[in-house]
C-alpha positions, 0 to 999 in steps of 0.5 A, spaced: 151 812 541 144 809 541 138 813 538 134 816 544 127 816 544 123 819 550 116 819 550 112 823 555 106 820 559 099 823 561 102 824 567 107 830 568 111 827 573 113 821 568 117 820 562 118 813 558 125 812 555 126 807 550 132 804 554 135 798 551 137 792 556 138 785 553 138 780 559 144 775 560 143 769 563 149 766 567 148 758 568 155 757 572 153 760 579 160 758 582 164 764 584 170 765 579 171 773 581 174 773 588 175 781 588 167 782 586 165 776 591 169 780 596 165 786 595 159 783 595 160 780 602 162 787 604 156 791 601 151 786 605 155 787 611 154 795 610 147 796 609 143 801 613 136 804 614 135 811 612 129 812 616 133 809 622 140 811 621 139 818 620 137 823 626 131 826 622 129 830 628 135 835 627 132 842 625 135 845 618 135 852 616 136 852 609 137 859 608 143 859 613 150 859 611 150 851 610 155 852 605 160 858 605 157 864 601 164 865 599 163 858 595 157 861 591 160 864 584 156 870 585 158 872 592 161 879 592 159 881 585 154 887 584 148 882 583 150 879 590 150 886 593 144 889 590 140 883 594 137 884 600 138 880 606 132 876 605 133 875 598 140 873 599 137 868 604 132 865 599 138 865 594 141 860 599 135 856 599 134 855 592 142 854 590 142 848 596 135 845 593 138 845 586 144 842 588 141 836 592 135 836 587 141 834 582 144 829 586 137 826 587 136 825 580 142 822 579 141 817 584 135 815 580 139 814 574 144 810 578 138 806 581 135 804 574 142 803 571 144 798 577 138 794 575 140 794 568 147 791 570 144 786 574 140 784 567 146 785 562 153 783 566 155 776 564 158 774 571 154 771 577 159 775 582 157 782 578 150 780 578 150 779 585 154 785 587 149 790 582 143 787 586 146 790 592 147 797 589 140 797 586 138 797 594 143 802 595 141 807 590 133 806 592 136 808 599 139 814 596 133 816 592 129 815 599 134 820 603 135 825 599 128 826 597 126 826 604 131 831 606 129 836 600 121 835 602 122 836 609 128 840 610 129 844 604 122 845 602 124 846 594 126 842 588 128 843 581 127 838 575 133 834 572 139 839 569 139 838 561 146 836 561 145 831 567 139 828 563 142 827 557 148 823 560 143 819 564 139 817 557 145 815 553 147 810 559 140 807 559 139 807 552 146 804 550 145 796 550 152 794 552 153 792 559 160 796 559 158 802 557 153 802 563 159 801 567 163 806 564 158 812 564 155 810 571 160 807 575 166 811 573 164 817 571 157 819 574 158 816 581 166 818 581 164 825 580 158 825 585 163 822 590 167 828 589 161 833 590 159 829 596 166 830 599 166 837 598 159 838 602 161 833 607 168 837 608 165 844 608 158 844 611 157 844 619 149 842 618 149 835 622 144 832 618 146 833 611 153 831 614 150 824 617 147 823 610 152 824 606 157 820 610 153 814 609 152 815 602 159 816 600 161 809 603 156 806 598 158 810 593 166 808 594 164 801 593 160 803 587 166 806 583 170 800 586 165 795 582 166 799 576 174 799 576 174 791 578 169 789 573 172 793 567 179 793 568 180 786 565 175 786 560 178 793 557 185 790 557 183 784 553 177 785 549 177 791 546 179 792 539 182 799 537 175 802 534 171 800 540 177 803 545 176 809 541 169 809 542 169 809 549 175 814 549 170 819 546 164 817 550 169 819 556 171 826 554 164 828 552 161 825 558 166 829 562 164 835 558 157 835 559 158 834 567 163 840 567 158 844 564 152 842 568 155 846 574 152 853 572 146 853 576 142 857 571 135 854 573 136 858 580 138 864 577 132 864 572 127 862 578 130 868 582 129 873 576 136 874 576 140 876 570 141 869 567 147 871 562 150 875 567 150 870 572 152 865 568 158 869 566 160 870 573 159 862 574 164 861 568 169 866 570 169 864 578 176 862 580 172 858 586 168 854 581 173 853 576 177 849 581 171 846 584 169 843 577 177 841 576 177 838 583 171 833 581 175 829 576 180 828 581 177 821 582 175 820 575 181 821 571 186 816 575 180 811 574 180 812 567 187 811 567 187 804 570 182 802 565 187 803 560 183 809 556 187 814 558 191 814 551 194 820 548 188 822 544 184 822 551 190 826 555 190 831 550 182 832 551 183 832 558 188 837 558 183 842 554 179 841 560 185 842 565 184 835 569 190 831 566 193 833 572 189 828 576 192 822 572 197 820 577 192 820 583 191 813 586 185 810 583 179 806 586 179 799 588 
């Protein structure tokens, strides 16, 4: 992967990244990829306004059981039982805020990556669609930030594993690696997380918010599959294919490992090592980490990257079982 160089600015809330993004003009404006043009038309029809489409008047109690306590990896442990009811309520707020904060940061990464795809991709139909994704991702940043600020009232910095993957995607100059890292892996994993929350929560505002975001994200993943499928089938040599397989495995490992939530344990003064071990050993979390890849693995297979080498690595991560699930697009 590209050498990454980040520079801190004078403001603590900014970070400058030496991102590599060559611009590609396309002087042939006639559509010649009908599936991408159809997706572009669909994206135009399905735009929504985050300020108006969601009922922001709904009251949210972030210390209530918005997600079942039983899904919490330390639930039922001696650490959980030692907590007072007030401390358990605080834990719910913090863990919920941490999870949504990572969604927020991931959406900003998707916003920046979609803008790069507009610059780099060599087809006019893909440039058109990617421009709608820029708008989608800006809207997602807007609604997650507002929900966190107004309803949860707590935020967390970006998780180190997620940040590492975002940096790799943004600094790689090759347009297809931006697609692979963001559209297939990060967006695919996010879509599975959103589905889990949507299905488990009874909180109506986040349910509305995630329902709308998921409709957009499903198009984004389909955009990645449609754009990469033919290119990977025809254009990659053996060395290039192996590089993308290795990136897919490393990115999958990073995204699996980011789900520990050590930042929450540290902020609450809990024993971080013990909580981390409980999280890693939790049967609920193990199954959740695997479930996240239910959309990723079949899409990787459809792109022709699920070779025997990558199958072996996916088997180590215990996610190969999803290879025959239906792919997107």
